[in-house]
C-alpha positions, -999 to +999 in steps of 0.1 A: -158-107+886-145-141+874-179-149+859-181-115+842-146-120+827-157-154+812-187-138+795-165-111+778-139-137+767-165-159+751-163-157+712-196-153+694-203-175+664-207-153+633-208-179+606-246-177+602-243-139+598-217-143+571-239-167+552-268-143+555-248-114+541-234-135+513-270-146+504-283-110+503-254-098+481-258-128+458-295-122+454-289-085+446-262-093+420-286-119+404-314-093+402-292-067+386-278-092+360-313-105+352-326-069+347-297-061+324-303-092+302-340-085+299-333-048+290-307-058+263-330-084+248-358-059+244-337-032+227-342-027+189-311-017+171-312+002+138-287+005+111-263-018+093-253-047+116-218-050+100-210-013+100-181-001+121-199+031+131-190+066+122-183+099+139-209+126+145-217+150+116-220+186+125-248+206+108-245+244+108-276+264+097-269+293+074-291+322+063-273+327+029-260+305+001-222+301+006-211+309-030-193+338-045-211+371-040-211+400-065-218+437-060-242+454-084-277+454-097-298+425-084-302+398-112-316+364-103-309+350-139-276+331-140-258+339-173-225+323-183-205+355-177-187+374-150-201+408-161-222+429-138-236+450-167-272+442-177-281+432-213-302+454-236-324+425-247-337+421-212-348+458-211-365+454-245-384+423-234-396+440-202-411+470-222-424+449-251-459+444-237-464+479-223-491+500-241-480+530-260-488+561-239-492+583-270-516+559-288-551+573-297-580+551-286-604+543-315-640+531-311-645+497-326-676+476-321-658+444-328-630+451-304-630+427-275-631+442-241-599+439-222-599+415-193-591+430-160-560+413-146-557+409-109-525+421-093-499+394-090-470+392-067-438+399-086-408+379-075-384+401-095-390+438-102-359+454-119-353+490-113-358+515-141-327+519-163-308+552-163-306+572-195-268+567-198-270+530-189-243+508-205-255+474-218-237+441-224-243+416-252-233+386-230-259+393-202-254+399-165-241+374-140-263+363-112-263+388-084-284+382-053-284+392-016-289+355-008-253+348-019-224+353+005-188+344+008-178+307+010-176+295+046-142+293+061-129+325+044-123+342+077-127+336+114-141+361+140-135+354+176-138+371+210-107+388+225-089+378+256-110+402+277-148+398+277-171+420+297-197+392+300-175+367+317-192+333+317-227+349+312-247+359+282-229+334+258-259+336+234-255+374+231-218+372+223-226+345+197-251+369+181-224+396+179-199+373+163-224+360+137-234+394+126-198+407+123-188+375+104-216+381+079-205+416+073-168+409+070-158+407+033-128+384+038-130+370+003-114+402-010-083+398+011-051+378+005-056+344+020-018+340+026-020+365+055-015+345+088-015+373+113-045+385+134-061+419+137-078+429+170-105+455+170-121+471+201-155+488+201-181+499+226-218+488+226-243+511+243-275+498+260-296+501+228-270+483+207-254+513+191-217+510+183-191+537+190-153+542+195-142+516+170-105+514+170-077+490+161-058+477+192-035+453+174-025+455+138-021+425+116+006+441+096-016+443+065-035+475+059-063+459+039-070+434+067-070+460+094-094+483+074-116+454+065-119+443+102-129+478+113-154+481+084-171+449+095-178+463+129-191+496+115-214+479+090-228+457+118-241+488+137-265+486+154-262+453+173-291+438+194-296+457+227-275+446+257-291+418+278-314+430+305-294+414+332-262+432+322-255+457+350-237+484+330-249+508+303-222+499+279-198+471+271-162+472+257-158+443+232-127+430+215-129+409+183-101+392+166-100+387+128-080+360+112-081+346+077-087+309+072-083+287+042 
């Protein structure tokens, strides 16, 4: 028993183990530091070396030119006027080279045969003028479906209750984008600070029904404009295939922005 007690009371030397552990950790630290220096030395840096750096620049793709849009007959020519009435000179120029339908064809041996012209794609084909068409001497302002309201005129957001939860974020973004394009917020008073909330139902095939105002903004024009934006966006894309119900109740909020 005494011999066994002496063996347990004997203290083992661990100095060599401490030195071994310190050596392993030191070698690991040296390897990491060497790898970092080699990596940094091989990196090629672009840009101005004395620049302080700048923030990220957001780029938003658009499908229309964000300038003032006008309603009326399509006219790609930009005249210095605000009138939407076409000019009579443009109608005369369009009909100048047309053959006279009442002309009598005469035989002439010296007449040169007319060359057959191949059909060309017309980029602008104005509609036939009405008999009671009113003309303007100043010309017509540029009117094109490529023009839309300036960005920032109004904001469309989802309501507090969303049937999609954390799913189908892409589909909800499609709905907001389409409603925002059809909302004519440039015709409203920009001083209005209140929000209008509109509720509507989307069926499986994207058809809209039961459009109603659930919270008024206090401005009749804004309330009607918000509901009209939903109606003009009908139909929407079909509901996602993974959505378990046959219809979805959506709330959109409409708020003017400067």
